[in-house]
mmCIF entry with sequence, helices, sheets and N, C-alpha, C, O atoms, coordinates in Angstrom:
data_MODEL
# 
_entry.id   MODEL 
# 
_entity.id                         1 
_entity.type                       polymer 
_entity.pdbx_number_of_molecules   1 
# 
_entity_poly.entity_id                      1 
_entity_poly.type                           'polypeptide(L)' 
_entity_poly.nstd_linkage                   no 
_entity_poly.nstd_monomer                   no 
_entity_poly.pdbx_seq_one_letter_code       MTGPRDQERPVPPVLVVLAWLWVAVPFAYGLWQLLIKLPALFGG 
_entity_poly.pdbx_seq_one_letter_code_can   MTGPRDQERPVPPVLVVLAWLWVAVPFAYGLWQLLIKLPALFGG 
_entity_poly.pdbx_strand_id                 A 
# 
loop_
_entity_poly_seq.entity_id 
_entity_poly_seq.num 
_entity_poly_seq.mon_id 
_entity_poly_seq.hetero 
1 1  MET n 
1 2  THR n 
1 3  GLY n 
1 4  PRO n 
1 5  ARG n 
1 6  ASP n 
1 7  GLN n 
1 8  GLU n 
1 9  ARG n 
1 10 PRO n 
1 11 VAL n 
1 12 PRO n 
1 13 PRO n 
1 14 VAL n 
1 15 LEU n 
1 16 VAL n 
1 17 VAL n 
1 18 LEU n 
1 19 ALA n 
1 20 TRP n 
1 21 LEU n 
1 22 TRP n 
1 23 VAL n 
1 24 ALA n 
1 25 VAL n 
1 26 PRO n 
1 27 PHE n 
1 28 ALA n 
1 29 TYR n 
1 30 GLY n 
1 31 LEU n 
1 32 TRP n 
1 33 GLN n 
1 34 LEU n 
1 35 LEU n 
1 36 ILE n 
1 37 LYS n 
1 38 LEU n 
1 39 PRO n 
1 40 ALA n 
1 41 LEU n 
1 42 PHE n 
1 43 GLY n 
1 44 GLY n 
# 
_struct_asym.id          A 
_struct_asym.entity_id   1 
# 
_struct_conf.conf_type_id            HELX_P 
_struct_conf.id                      HELX_P1 
_struct_conf.pdbx_PDB_helix_id       AA1 
_struct_conf.beg_label_comp_id       PRO 
_struct_conf.beg_label_asym_id       A 
_struct_conf.beg_label_seq_id        13 
_struct_conf.pdbx_beg_PDB_ins_code   ? 
_struct_conf.end_label_comp_id       LEU 
_struct_conf.end_label_asym_id       A 
_struct_conf.end_label_seq_id        41 
_struct_conf.pdbx_end_PDB_ins_code   ? 
_struct_conf.beg_auth_comp_id        PRO 
_struct_conf.beg_auth_asym_id        A 
_struct_conf.beg_auth_seq_id         13 
_struct_conf.end_auth_comp_id        LEU 
_struct_conf.end_auth_asym_id        A 
_struct_conf.end_auth_seq_id         41 
_struct_conf.pdbx_PDB_helix_class    1 
_struct_conf.details                 ? 
_struct_conf.pdbx_PDB_helix_length   29 
# 
_struct_conf_type.id          HELX_P 
_struct_conf_type.criteria    ? 
_struct_conf_type.reference   ? 
# 
loop_
_atom_site.group_PDB 
_atom_site.id 
_atom_site.type_symbol 
_atom_site.label_atom_id 
_atom_site.label_alt_id 
_atom_site.label_comp_id 
_atom_site.label_asym_id 
_atom_site.label_entity_id 
_atom_site.label_seq_id 
_atom_site.pdbx_PDB_ins_code 
_atom_site.Cartn_x 
_atom_site.Cartn_y 
_atom_site.Cartn_z 
_atom_site.occupancy 
_atom_site.B_iso_or_equiv 
_atom_site.pdbx_formal_charge 
_atom_site.auth_seq_id 
_atom_site.auth_comp_id 
_atom_site.auth_asym_id 
_atom_site.auth_atom_id 
_atom_site.pdbx_PDB_model_num 
ATOM 1   N N  . MET A 1 1  ? -8.602  -35.519 5.120  1.00 0.00 ? 1  MET A N  1 
ATOM 2   C CA . MET A 1 1  ? -9.078  -34.880 6.329  1.00 0.00 ? 1  MET A CA 1 
ATOM 3   C C  . MET A 1 1  ? -9.034  -33.363 6.152  1.00 0.00 ? 1  MET A C  1 
ATOM 4   O O  . MET A 1 1  ? -7.963  -32.790 5.953  1.00 0.00 ? 1  MET A O  1 
ATOM 5   N N  . THR A 1 2  ? -10.165 -32.734 6.221  1.00 0.00 ? 2  THR A N  1 
ATOM 6   C CA . THR A 1 2  ? -10.213 -31.291 6.039  1.00 0.00 ? 2  THR A CA 1 
ATOM 7   C C  . THR A 1 2  ? -10.593 -30.619 7.345  1.00 0.00 ? 2  THR A C  1 
ATOM 8   O O  . THR A 1 2  ? -11.521 -31.037 8.039  1.00 0.00 ? 2  THR A O  1 
ATOM 9   N N  . GLY A 1 3  ? -9.854  -29.571 7.660  1.00 0.00 ? 3  GLY A N  1 
ATOM 10  C CA . GLY A 1 3  ? -10.125 -28.806 8.873  1.00 0.00 ? 3  GLY A CA 1 
ATOM 11  C C  . GLY A 1 3  ? -10.470 -27.380 8.527  1.00 0.00 ? 3  GLY A C  1 
ATOM 12  O O  . GLY A 1 3  ? -10.586 -27.033 7.352  1.00 0.00 ? 3  GLY A O  1 
ATOM 13  N N  . PRO A 1 4  ? -10.635 -26.554 9.532  1.00 0.00 ? 4  PRO A N  1 
ATOM 14  C CA . PRO A 1 4  ? -10.980 -25.152 9.264  1.00 0.00 ? 4  PRO A CA 1 
ATOM 15  C C  . PRO A 1 4  ? -9.880  -24.401 8.521  1.00 0.00 ? 4  PRO A C  1 
ATOM 16  O O  . PRO A 1 4  ? -10.159 -23.413 7.842  1.00 0.00 ? 4  PRO A O  1 
ATOM 17  N N  . ARG A 1 5  ? -8.632  -24.856 8.643  1.00 0.00 ? 5  ARG A N  1 
ATOM 18  C CA . ARG A 1 5  ? -7.547  -24.163 7.949  1.00 0.00 ? 5  ARG A CA 1 
ATOM 19  C C  . ARG A 1 5  ? -7.532  -24.469 6.461  1.00 0.00 ? 5  ARG A C  1 
ATOM 20  O O  . ARG A 1 5  ? -6.959  -23.711 5.678  1.00 0.00 ? 5  ARG A O  1 
ATOM 21  N N  . ASP A 1 6  ? -8.145  -25.556 6.066  1.00 0.00 ? 6  ASP A N  1 
ATOM 22  C CA . ASP A 1 6  ? -8.136  -25.946 4.657  1.00 0.00 ? 6  ASP A CA 1 
ATOM 23  C C  . ASP A 1 6  ? -9.180  -25.189 3.838  1.00 0.00 ? 6  ASP A C  1 
ATOM 24  O O  . ASP A 1 6  ? -9.098  -25.150 2.610  1.00 0.00 ? 6  ASP A O  1 
ATOM 25  N N  . GLN A 1 7  ? -10.144 -24.599 4.501  1.00 0.00 ? 7  GLN A N  1 
ATOM 26  C CA . GLN A 1 7  ? -11.192 -23.883 3.789  1.00 0.00 ? 7  GLN A CA 1 
ATOM 27  C C  . GLN A 1 7  ? -10.752 -22.441 3.568  1.00 0.00 ? 7  GLN A C  1 
ATOM 28  O O  . GLN A 1 7  ? -10.320 -21.754 4.494  1.00 0.00 ? 7  GLN A O  1 
ATOM 29  N N  . GLU A 1 8  ? -10.872 -22.000 2.316  1.00 0.00 ? 8  GLU A N  1 
ATOM 30  C CA . GLU A 1 8  ? -10.513 -20.626 1.987  1.00 0.00 ? 8  GLU A CA 1 
ATOM 31  C C  . GLU A 1 8  ? -11.760 -19.761 1.999  1.00 0.00 ? 8  GLU A C  1 
ATOM 32  O O  . GLU A 1 8  ? -12.740 -20.050 1.312  1.00 0.00 ? 8  GLU A O  1 
ATOM 33  N N  . ARG A 1 9  ? -11.711 -18.699 2.785  1.00 0.00 ? 9  ARG A N  1 
ATOM 34  C CA . ARG A 1 9  ? -12.825 -17.758 2.794  1.00 0.00 ? 9  ARG A CA 1 
ATOM 35  C C  . ARG A 1 9  ? -12.500 -16.620 1.843  1.00 0.00 ? 9  ARG A C  1 
ATOM 36  O O  . ARG A 1 9  ? -11.389 -16.090 1.875  1.00 0.00 ? 9  ARG A O  1 
ATOM 37  N N  . PRO A 1 10 ? -13.445 -16.236 1.000  1.00 0.00 ? 10 PRO A N  1 
ATOM 38  C CA . PRO A 1 10 ? -13.186 -15.118 0.088  1.00 0.00 ? 10 PRO A CA 1 
ATOM 39  C C  . PRO A 1 10 ? -13.032 -13.807 0.867  1.00 0.00 ? 10 PRO A C  1 
ATOM 40  O O  . PRO A 1 10 ? -13.751 -13.553 1.834  1.00 0.00 ? 10 PRO A O  1 
ATOM 41  N N  . VAL A 1 11 ? -12.084 -12.988 0.425  1.00 0.00 ? 11 VAL A N  1 
ATOM 42  C CA . VAL A 1 11 ? -11.854 -11.694 1.068  1.00 0.00 ? 11 VAL A CA 1 
ATOM 43  C C  . VAL A 1 11 ? -12.749 -10.668 0.397  1.00 0.00 ? 11 VAL A C  1 
ATOM 44  O O  . VAL A 1 11 ? -12.778 -10.576 -0.830 1.00 0.00 ? 11 VAL A O  1 
ATOM 45  N N  . PRO A 1 12 ? -13.479 -9.895  1.194  1.00 0.00 ? 12 PRO A N  1 
ATOM 46  C CA . PRO A 1 12 ? -14.350 -8.864  0.591  1.00 0.00 ? 12 PRO A CA 1 
ATOM 47  C C  . PRO A 1 12 ? -13.522 -7.853  -0.206 1.00 0.00 ? 12 PRO A C  1 
ATOM 48  O O  . PRO A 1 12 ? -12.460 -7.426  0.248  1.00 0.00 ? 12 PRO A O  1 
ATOM 49  N N  . PRO A 1 13 ? -14.001 -7.474  -1.381 1.00 0.00 ? 13 PRO A N  1 
ATOM 50  C CA . PRO A 1 13 ? -13.251 -6.517  -2.220 1.00 0.00 ? 13 PRO A CA 1 
ATOM 51  C C  . PRO A 1 13 ? -12.991 -5.189  -1.501 1.00 0.00 ? 13 PRO A C  1 
ATOM 52  O O  . PRO A 1 13 ? -11.961 -4.554  -1.730 1.00 0.00 ? 13 PRO A O  1 
ATOM 53  N N  . VAL A 1 14 ? -13.906 -4.772  -0.644 1.00 0.00 ? 14 VAL A N  1 
ATOM 54  C CA . VAL A 1 14 ? -13.713 -3.518  0.081  1.00 0.00 ? 14 VAL A CA 1 
ATOM 55  C C  . VAL A 1 14 ? -12.474 -3.616  0.965  1.00 0.00 ? 14 VAL A C  1 
ATOM 56  O O  . VAL A 1 14 ? -11.713 -2.656  1.082  1.00 0.00 ? 14 VAL A O  1 
ATOM 57  N N  . LEU A 1 15 ? -12.275 -4.765  1.582  1.00 0.00 ? 15 LEU A N  1 
ATOM 58  C CA . LEU A 1 15 ? -11.111 -4.965  2.442  1.00 0.00 ? 15 LEU A CA 1 
ATOM 59  C C  . LEU A 1 15 ? -9.821  -4.936  1.635  1.00 0.00 ? 15 LEU A C  1 
ATOM 60  O O  . LEU A 1 15 ? -8.803  -4.429  2.105  1.00 0.00 ? 15 LEU A O  1 
ATOM 61  N N  . VAL A 1 16 ? -9.860  -5.472  0.437  1.00 0.00 ? 16 VAL A N  1 
ATOM 62  C CA . VAL A 1 16 ? -8.684  -5.453  -0.436 1.00 0.00 ? 16 VAL A CA 1 
ATOM 63  C C  . VAL A 1 16 ? -8.344  -4.019  -0.824 1.00 0.00 ? 16 VAL A C  1 
ATOM 64  O O  . VAL A 1 16 ? -7.177  -3.625  -0.813 1.00 0.00 ? 16 VAL A O  1 
ATOM 65  N N  . VAL A 1 17 ? -9.369  -3.241  -1.167 1.00 0.00 ? 17 VAL A N  1 
ATOM 66  C CA . VAL A 1 17 ? -9.148  -1.840  -1.545 1.00 0.00 ? 17 VAL A CA 1 
ATOM 67  C C  . VAL A 1 17 ? -8.587  -1.050  -0.369 1.00 0.00 ? 17 VAL A C  1 
ATOM 68  O O  . VAL A 1 17 ? -7.655  -0.264  -0.540 1.00 0.00 ? 17 VAL A O  1 
ATOM 69  N N  . LEU A 1 18 ? -9.142  -1.251  0.818  1.00 0.00 ? 18 LEU A N  1 
ATOM 70  C CA . LEU A 1 18 ? -8.644  -0.549  1.999  1.00 0.00 ? 18 LEU A CA 1 
ATOM 71  C C  . LEU A 1 18 ? -7.194  -0.924  2.309  1.00 0.00 ? 18 LEU A C  1 
ATOM 72  O O  . LEU A 1 18 ? -6.398  -0.070  2.700  1.00 0.00 ? 18 LEU A O  1 
ATOM 73  N N  . ALA A 1 19 ? -6.858  -2.187  2.137  1.00 0.00 ? 19 ALA A N  1 
ATOM 74  C CA . ALA A 1 19 ? -5.488  -2.622  2.387  1.00 0.00 ? 19 ALA A CA 1 
ATOM 75  C C  . ALA A 1 19 ? -4.521  -1.971  1.403  1.00 0.00 ? 19 ALA A C  1 
ATOM 76  O O  . ALA A 1 19 ? -3.432  -1.544  1.787  1.00 0.00 ? 19 ALA A O  1 
ATOM 77  N N  . TRP A 1 20 ? -4.917  -1.894  0.138  1.00 0.00 ? 20 TRP A N  1 
ATOM 78  C CA . TRP A 1 20 ? -4.067  -1.253  -0.864 1.00 0.00 ? 20 TRP A CA 1 
ATOM 79  C C  . TRP A 1 20 ? -3.912  0.231   -0.577 1.00 0.00 ? 20 TRP A C  1 
ATOM 80  O O  . TRP A 1 20 ? -2.822  0.785   -0.720 1.00 0.00 ? 20 TRP A O  1 
ATOM 81  N N  . LEU A 1 21 ? -5.011  0.883   -0.168 1.00 0.00 ? 21 LEU A N  1 
ATOM 82  C CA . LEU A 1 21 ? -4.933  2.306   0.149  1.00 0.00 ? 21 LEU A CA 1 
ATOM 83  C C  . LEU A 1 21 ? -4.045  2.546   1.361  1.00 0.00 ? 21 LEU A C  1 
ATOM 84  O O  . LEU A 1 21 ? -3.320  3.540   1.416  1.00 0.00 ? 21 LEU A O  1 
ATOM 85  N N  . TRP A 1 22 ? -4.099  1.637   2.335  1.00 0.00 ? 22 TRP A N  1 
ATOM 86  C CA . TRP A 1 22 ? -3.293  1.745   3.542  1.00 0.00 ? 22 TRP A CA 1 
ATOM 87  C C  . TRP A 1 22 ? -1.803  1.783   3.192  1.00 0.00 ? 22 TRP A C  1 
ATOM 88  O O  . TRP A 1 22 ? -1.014  2.418   3.891  1.00 0.00 ? 22 TRP A O  1 
ATOM 89  N N  . VAL A 1 23 ? -1.427  1.108   2.120  1.00 0.00 ? 23 VAL A N  1 
ATOM 90  C CA . VAL A 1 23 ? -0.037  1.077   1.692  1.00 0.00 ? 23 VAL A CA 1 
ATOM 91  C C  . VAL A 1 23 ? 0.248   2.171   0.667  1.00 0.00 ? 23 VAL A C  1 
ATOM 92  O O  . VAL A 1 23 ? 1.283   2.833   0.736  1.00 0.00 ? 23 VAL A O  1 
ATOM 93  N N  . ALA A 1 24 ? -0.658  2.359   -0.274 1.00 0.00 ? 24 ALA A N  1 
ATOM 94  C CA . ALA A 1 24 ? -0.397  3.237   -1.409 1.00 0.00 ? 24 ALA A CA 1 
ATOM 95  C C  . ALA A 1 24 ? -0.404  4.720   -1.039 1.00 0.00 ? 24 ALA A C  1 
ATOM 96  O O  . ALA A 1 24 ? 0.383   5.491   -1.589 1.00 0.00 ? 24 ALA A O  1 
ATOM 97  N N  . VAL A 1 25 ? -1.274  5.133   -0.123 1.00 0.00 ? 25 VAL A N  1 
ATOM 98  C CA . VAL A 1 25 ? -1.366  6.555   0.209  1.00 0.00 ? 25 VAL A CA 1 
ATOM 99  C C  . VAL A 1 25 ? -0.081  7.063   0.877  1.00 0.00 ? 25 VAL A C  1 
ATOM 100 O O  . VAL A 1 25 ? 0.470   8.069   0.429  1.00 0.00 ? 25 VAL A O  1 
ATOM 101 N N  . PRO A 1 26 ? 0.415   6.403   1.932  1.00 0.00 ? 26 PRO A N  1 
ATOM 102 C CA . PRO A 1 26 ? 1.688   6.884   2.495  1.00 0.00 ? 26 PRO A CA 1 
ATOM 103 C C  . PRO A 1 26 ? 2.866   6.779   1.517  1.00 0.00 ? 26 PRO A C  1 
ATOM 104 O O  . PRO A 1 26 ? 3.759   7.626   1.522  1.00 0.00 ? 26 PRO A O  1 
ATOM 105 N N  . PHE A 1 27 ? 2.861   5.741   0.683  1.00 0.00 ? 27 PHE A N  1 
ATOM 106 C CA . PHE A 1 27 ? 3.930   5.597   -0.302 1.00 0.00 ? 27 PHE A CA 1 
ATOM 107 C C  . PHE A 1 27 ? 3.895   6.748   -1.305 1.00 0.00 ? 27 PHE A C  1 
ATOM 108 O O  . PHE A 1 27 ? 4.934   7.319   -1.635 1.00 0.00 ? 27 PHE A O  1 
ATOM 109 N N  . ALA A 1 28 ? 2.705   7.086   -1.787 1.00 0.00 ? 28 ALA A N  1 
ATOM 110 C CA . ALA A 1 28 ? 2.563   8.180   -2.743 1.00 0.00 ? 28 ALA A CA 1 
ATOM 111 C C  . ALA A 1 28 ? 2.960   9.514   -2.110 1.00 0.00 ? 28 ALA A C  1 
ATOM 112 O O  . ALA A 1 28 ? 3.595   10.346  -2.758 1.00 0.00 ? 28 ALA A O  1 
ATOM 113 N N  . TYR A 1 29 ? 2.589   9.716   -0.852 1.00 0.00 ? 29 TYR A N  1 
ATOM 114 C CA . TYR A 1 29 ? 2.953   10.949  -0.161 1.00 0.00 ? 29 TYR A CA 1 
ATOM 115 C C  . TYR A 1 29 ? 4.473   11.048  -0.012 1.00 0.00 ? 29 TYR A C  1 
ATOM 116 O O  . TYR A 1 29 ? 5.053   12.107  -0.252 1.00 0.00 ? 29 TYR A O  1 
ATOM 117 N N  . GLY A 1 30 ? 5.106   9.961   0.378  1.00 0.00 ? 30 GLY A N  1 
ATOM 118 C CA . GLY A 1 30 ? 6.556   9.966   0.517  1.00 0.00 ? 30 GLY A CA 1 
ATOM 119 C C  . GLY A 1 30 ? 7.253   10.198  -0.806 1.00 0.00 ? 30 GLY A C  1 
ATOM 120 O O  . GLY A 1 30 ? 8.252   10.915  -0.872 1.00 0.00 ? 30 GLY A O  1 
ATOM 121 N N  . LEU A 1 31 ? 6.732   9.600   -1.853 1.00 0.00 ? 31 LEU A N  1 
ATOM 122 C CA . LEU A 1 31 ? 7.309   9.795   -3.180 1.00 0.00 ? 31 LEU A CA 1 
ATOM 123 C C  . LEU A 1 31 ? 7.154   11.249  -3.627 1.00 0.00 ? 31 LEU A C  1 
ATOM 124 O O  . LEU A 1 31 ? 8.070   11.824  -4.215 1.00 0.00 ? 31 LEU A O  1 
ATOM 125 N N  . TRP A 1 32 ? 6.004   11.832  -3.349 1.00 0.00 ? 32 TRP A N  1 
ATOM 126 C CA . TRP A 1 32 ? 5.750   13.235  -3.696 1.00 0.00 ? 32 TRP A CA 1 
ATOM 127 C C  . TRP A 1 32 ? 6.720   14.158  -2.951 1.00 0.00 ? 32 TRP A C  1 
ATOM 128 O O  . TRP A 1 32 ? 7.280   15.084  -3.538 1.00 0.00 ? 32 TRP A O  1 
ATOM 129 N N  . GLN A 1 33 ? 6.913   13.900  -1.660 1.00 0.00 ? 33 GLN A N  1 
ATOM 130 C CA . GLN A 1 33 ? 7.851   14.706  -0.874 1.00 0.00 ? 33 GLN A CA 1 
ATOM 131 C C  . GLN A 1 33 ? 9.279   14.548  -1.395 1.00 0.00 ? 33 GLN A C  1 
ATOM 132 O O  . GLN A 1 33 ? 10.046  15.511  -1.412 1.00 0.00 ? 33 GLN A O  1 
ATOM 133 N N  . LEU A 1 34 ? 9.630   13.358  -1.812 1.00 0.00 ? 34 LEU A N  1 
ATOM 134 C CA . LEU A 1 34 ? 10.954  13.132  -2.376 1.00 0.00 ? 34 LEU A CA 1 
ATOM 135 C C  . LEU A 1 34 ? 11.142  13.941  -3.657 1.00 0.00 ? 34 LEU A C  1 
ATOM 136 O O  . LEU A 1 34 ? 12.186  14.563  -3.855 1.00 0.00 ? 34 LEU A O  1 
ATOM 137 N N  . LEU A 1 35 ? 10.142  13.931  -4.518 1.00 0.00 ? 35 LEU A N  1 
ATOM 138 C CA . LEU A 1 35 ? 10.240  14.676  -5.773 1.00 0.00 ? 35 LEU A CA 1 
ATOM 139 C C  . LEU A 1 35 ? 10.335  16.171  -5.533 1.00 0.00 ? 35 LEU A C  1 
ATOM 140 O O  . LEU A 1 35 ? 11.005  16.883  -6.281 1.00 0.00 ? 35 LEU A O  1 
ATOM 141 N N  . ILE A 1 36 ? 9.666   16.652  -4.491 1.00 0.00 ? 36 ILE A N  1 
ATOM 142 C CA . ILE A 1 36 ? 9.732   18.073  -4.167 1.00 0.00 ? 36 ILE A CA 1 
ATOM 143 C C  . ILE A 1 36 ? 11.125  18.445  -3.661 1.00 0.00 ? 36 ILE A C  1 
ATOM 144 O O  . ILE A 1 36 ? 11.651  19.501  -4.014 1.00 0.00 ? 36 ILE A O  1 
ATOM 145 N N  . LYS A 1 37 ? 11.719  17.591  -2.844 1.00 0.00 ? 37 LYS A N  1 
ATOM 146 C CA . LYS A 1 37 ? 13.003  17.904  -2.218 1.00 0.00 ? 37 LYS A CA 1 
ATOM 147 C C  . LYS A 1 37 ? 14.210  17.475  -3.045 1.00 0.00 ? 37 LYS A C  1 
ATOM 148 O O  . LYS A 1 37 ? 15.346  17.806  -2.706 1.00 0.00 ? 37 LYS A O  1 
ATOM 149 N N  . LEU A 1 38 ? 13.971  16.746  -4.118 1.00 0.00 ? 38 LEU A N  1 
ATOM 150 C CA . LEU A 1 38 ? 15.072  16.229  -4.924 1.00 0.00 ? 38 LEU A CA 1 
ATOM 151 C C  . LEU A 1 38 ? 15.975  17.317  -5.509 1.00 0.00 ? 38 LEU A C  1 
ATOM 152 O O  . LEU A 1 38 ? 17.194  17.149  -5.474 1.00 0.00 ? 38 LEU A O  1 
ATOM 153 N N  . PRO A 1 39 ? 15.450  18.415  -6.041 1.00 0.00 ? 39 PRO A N  1 
ATOM 154 C CA . PRO A 1 39 ? 16.361  19.445  -6.585 1.00 0.00 ? 39 PRO A CA 1 
ATOM 155 C C  . PRO A 1 39 ? 17.311  20.008  -5.533 1.00 0.00 ? 39 PRO A C  1 
ATOM 156 O O  . PRO A 1 39 ? 18.459  20.321  -5.849 1.00 0.00 ? 39 PRO A O  1 
ATOM 157 N N  . ALA A 1 40 ? 16.856  20.142  -4.294 1.00 0.00 ? 40 ALA A N  1 
ATOM 158 C CA . ALA A 1 40 ? 17.725  20.666  -3.243 1.00 0.00 ? 40 ALA A CA 1 
ATOM 159 C C  . ALA A 1 40 ? 18.880  19.724  -2.951 1.00 0.00 ? 40 ALA A C  1 
ATOM 160 O O  . ALA A 1 40 ? 19.961  20.167  -2.565 1.00 0.00 ? 40 ALA A O  1 
ATOM 161 N N  . LEU A 1 41 ? 18.660  18.433  -3.131 1.00 0.00 ? 41 LEU A N  1 
ATOM 162 C CA . LEU A 1 41 ? 19.731  17.471  -2.878 1.00 0.00 ? 41 LEU A CA 1 
ATOM 163 C C  . LEU A 1 41 ? 20.859  17.584  -3.898 1.00 0.00 ? 41 LEU A C  1 
ATOM 164 O O  . LEU A 1 41 ? 22.009  17.256  -3.605 1.00 0.00 ? 41 LEU A O  1 
ATOM 165 N N  . PHE A 1 42 ? 20.520  18.046  -5.084 1.00 0.00 ? 42 PHE A N  1 
ATOM 166 C CA . PHE A 1 42 ? 21.519  18.156  -6.145 1.00 0.00 ? 42 PHE A CA 1 
ATOM 167 C C  . PHE A 1 42 ? 21.903  19.620  -6.411 1.00 0.00 ? 42 PHE A C  1 
ATOM 168 O O  . PHE A 1 42 ? 22.434  19.947  -7.472 1.00 0.00 ? 42 PHE A O  1 
ATOM 169 N N  . GLY A 1 43 ? 21.633  20.476  -5.455 1.00 0.00 ? 43 GLY A N  1 
ATOM 170 C CA . GLY A 1 43 ? 22.053  21.877  -5.556 1.00 0.00 ? 43 GLY A CA 1 
ATOM 171 C C  . GLY A 1 43 ? 21.229  22.699  -6.515 1.00 0.00 ? 43 GLY A C  1 
ATOM 172 O O  . GLY A 1 43 ? 21.719  23.675  -7.084 1.00 0.00 ? 43 GLY A O  1 
ATOM 173 N N  . GLY A 1 44 ? 19.988  22.317  -6.698 1.00 0.00 ? 44 GLY A N  1 
ATOM 174 C CA . GLY A 1 44 ? 19.142  23.034  -7.646 1.00 0.00 ? 44 GLY A CA 1 
ATOM 175 C C  . GLY A 1 44 ? 18.423  24.207  -7.076 1.00 0.00 ? 44 GLY A C  1 
ATOM 176 O O  . GLY A 1 44 ? 17.683  24.884  -7.789 1.00 0.00 ? 44 GLY A O  1 
# 
């Protein structure tokens, strides 16, 4: 017995890219800010 939940719809590649950017851009920005402020944390 197959229902609508059993059918897999392909995800558009554009949506996958947007989802990755939604996560990667803020993560990269936070990492960049951490690297900038890291010397101050260790008395540099």
